[in-house]
N, C-alpha and C positions, 0 to 999 in steps of 0.2 A: 375434319375438325379444325376450327380456327384457334391457333395457339397464341395469337398476337395479344400481348397484355393490354388491358384497358387503361387508357390514359386518365390521369387524375388532374384535378385543378390545383393540387398542392405544389408548392415550389420544389423544383428538383435542381441539384447542382448548386452553383452559386447563383444567387438571385437578389435583385434589389429589394430593399425593405425600407419603408417610410413609417416607422412606428409612431403611434399617437403619444402624446405627452407622458401619460402614465407609464406606458411601456418603455419609453425612452429613459425615464427616470430609473426604472428597474434595470435596464441594460447598463446605464452609467454606474449604478451601484455595484453591479456584478463586475464591471471593468475595474472598479476601485478595489474590490476584494482580490481580484487576480493580481493587480499591481502590488497590493500590500503583501501578497504571499508569493511573489515572483520566484523566490528561492525554492519553493516547494511545488512548483508546477510539474505536471498537470494536476489540477484538482478534480475531484468528482463533483457532479452536480449537487449531491447531498452536502458536501462540504461548503460549497458556495451558498446553498440554501441556509445552512445553520449560521454562517457568518452574517447573512442578511437578517436572520431572525434575531440574533443577539443585538444587532444595531437598530432593531425596531423598524426595518425597512420592508419587511414582508411578514404576512401572517403565518404562524406555525400551524398550518393546516395542510391536508393532502391537496386541497384545491390550490393553495398558494404554491406548493411544490410543482404541481402539474403546470401551472401558469408560468413558473420560472423555466421549466423544461421547454415549453413551447416557445417562449421568447428567446431563449438561448439558441434553440434550433434555427430560428429565423436570423438572429444576430450573427451566428457563425456562417450561415449561407451568404449573408450580406458583407462578410469580411469585417464586421464591426468587432468581432472577437476571434482570435486565432483558433484554428482547429486544434492546434497543438496544446492549447492551454487547458483543455477539458478532457478528462479521461473517460472513455466509454468502454465498458467491458462486454464480452459476448463473442467477439470475433478474434480468431487467432490465425495467423498465416504468414508466410514469408515467400517473396518472389525471387530471392537470390538463389542462383543455381550454380554459380562458379565464378572464378576470377576472369577478368578481362584479358589478361596476358601475364607473362612472367614478371614484368615490372610491377604490376598490380599486386601479385602474390608476394614479391619481395618486400614491397612497402608495408604490406600487412604483417609480414613476419618481423620486420624491423619494429613496427609499432608494438606488436605483441611482446617482443623481447624487452623493449624499454618500459613496458607497463606490466611485466610479469606479475601475476598475483599468486603468491604462495598461500597455502591454507594456514592462516595465522593462528587458528585454533589448535593446531598441532602442538603448540607450546603451552596450552591450557590443560589443567587437570580435568575440568568439566566442560563439555562442549554445549554451546547455547544454540537454540533454535527459536525464532520468533514465529508465532502462529497467529494469524490475523483472520478474524471472522469475515471482514469485508475485503474481497479481492481487489477492489478498486484502489485501496490504500497501499497495496504492496510496493509500487515503485517509490512512493515517498518514504516508506520504512526502509527499503533497500538503500536509499541515499544515506541513511544513518548507519546501517549495519555493514555496508560494504567494507569500511575501513577496518572492521574486526573479523572479516570473513565469516559472518554469521548469516545463514540462509533465512529467508522469509517465505513461509508457505501459507497457502489458503485454499480451502476447497469450498468456502461459502456456506453459511448456514450449518445445519447439522451434518457432520462429516459421516460418510458411509462407513460401515463396519470394515469394508475392504480397505479403504484409505487408511483407517486407523491401524488396522492389523499390519499393512505393508510398511507404514511409517514406524510402528513399534519394532518390527524386525530390524529395520535400519538403525534405530536408536538403541537397540539392545547390544550393539557391538562396542559400547563404551558408555561411561556415565554422561548423561545429558540432562539439560534443564530447559524447560519450555517457558518462554515469556509470552503470555497470551494477551491479545487485544481483542475486545469484543464489546457488544452492547450491554448496558446494564438494564436488562428487562428479563421477564421470566424465561424466554427462549435463550437469550444470551448467557444467562447464569447457568442454565442447564446444559447448554452447548459446551461450556468450559468444564463443568464438573464431569460430564460424561466422557469428554476427551481425556481429562486427567485420569479417570478411573480405567478407561479402556486401554490407554497406552501403557499404564502401569501393569495392568493384568496381562495383556498380551506379551509385554516385554519381560515379565517376571520380576519387576522392580528395576531400580537403577535410574529412574527418570523423575527428576524434580519438576515442579509445576508452580508458576506464579502468574496470577492474573494482575497485570500492571495497569490496564485501562480497559474500559472506563469504569470508574468506581463511583459510589454514591458520594464519597468524600470529595472526589475531584469535581463532581457536579456542583457541590457547595462552594468549593474553593474558587472555581473559575466561573461561577454563575452561569452554568450551561443550561440551555433550554431543556425542559422536561415535558413529559406527557403522562397521563394516567395509564396504568397497564390496560391492555386490550381485554375486554370482557370475554372474548372468545378464547383467550389463552388461560387454561386452567392450571398451569404448572405453578408450584409453590413459589412464592416470591416475597421476601421480607422488606423490599424497598418501598418507600413512600411514593416514588414516581420513577418512570423509565427515562433513560438517557442513552442517546445514540453515540457510539464511538466517534462518528464523523462530526459530532458537535464540537469536539475538541479542536481548537485552532491548530493548524499544521505545525507551527513553531513550538507550541506547547506539547503536542504529542511527541515531536522529535526530541524535546528535552527530557520528557518522561522516559522515553525509550532509551536514550543515551545514559541517563542516570541509572536505570535498571541494569543495563549492560555492565556499566563500570562497577556496580555493586557486586557483580558476580565474577569478574575476571581478575586475574593477576596482572596489574599494569606493568610491572617490571618484565614479566614474561612477554607481554605484548610489545614492549620497547625492544627487547632482544629479537623478537620475531621480525619486526619491521627492519631492523638493522641487517638481518640475514637476507631479507627480501631485497633490500637495496643492493647487497653484494651479488645476489643471484642474478639480478637484472644486468649488472655490468658483465658478469661472467657469460651470460647467454649472448649478449651483443657481441662480445669478443669471439665467441665460438662460431656464431653465424656469419659475422662480417669481419674476419681477421684483417683483411686488406685495408679496412677503413680505420683501424685503430692506430 
C-alpha cells in the first residue's frame, strides 16, 4: 500500500503572493485593523472581520468572512501579515522538555522570583472568575485579568455537564462570582442561563453570576453589526437581532471587563495585596540569591 500523501496545488509554507487590486485592498484594511489594535494582539479572524464590517470595508455575510479567511491565509504565508498577529485555536502542544543547563535554570529562577505572582484574590471576600464563550478571546481577556489574579476559562459553546460539575466543585470551596462574556443570540443567552443554573445547583449555592457582554444595550451603544436570529435555532429569544461578542472592539471589551471587575472588588484590599506581593518578591530574591544582595 502506498502511503505517500498526494501533493496539492495549494501553497504550503511561506509562499509568494501577488494579490489582485481588490484582494490587496482587503489585506491593507486588515493590516490597518491590526495596527489600530496592536495592544490587543493577537486578534481572531472574527474580530478582524467585524472591525472591517463596522468600517464598511467588507460584507457581513458568511461569504465575506470566508473570503477574508482565504486572503489572510495567503497574506500570512507571503509574510504580509505576521503569523503572531492572528490567533488560531484548535492546536495545543509544547516542545519544551527541560533546561539547557544550570545557568539556564538559575536565570529562570531569578526571573520567577522577581516576577512572583501571589494570588491577589486571597485578599478579597468574593473570588471572581471570567467565563468566555469564545476560546479565541481568552488571551486578550487574560491581559486584563492578570493584574487581579482572576482566571479566564472557556470550553466553547454549550459546556458539558462534566465541565460544569467539575468547575462547580471547585467554586463551592468559597464564595465566587462569574463574569460571563458570550454572544447575544438564542444559543448564547441559553448557554449563559444554563451555566448559571447548573453551577448554582451543583455547588449548592454561593455562586453569583453576571453577564457583562455582549448585550443588546451594548449593541446599540457601540453600533455593533447585527444579524437576524437563525431560523434553525428554535430557542426562545427576546432580542430584535443577534450580536456576536467578537463584534466588540478589543479596547471596548477590555474596558467593559475592567469596569465589571472593579465594581466587584475591594480596591483597598487589592492595593494591600500588591504591596505584600512586592515585599514577597524581594524576600524570595534574597533567599535564592543571598550572595548577590
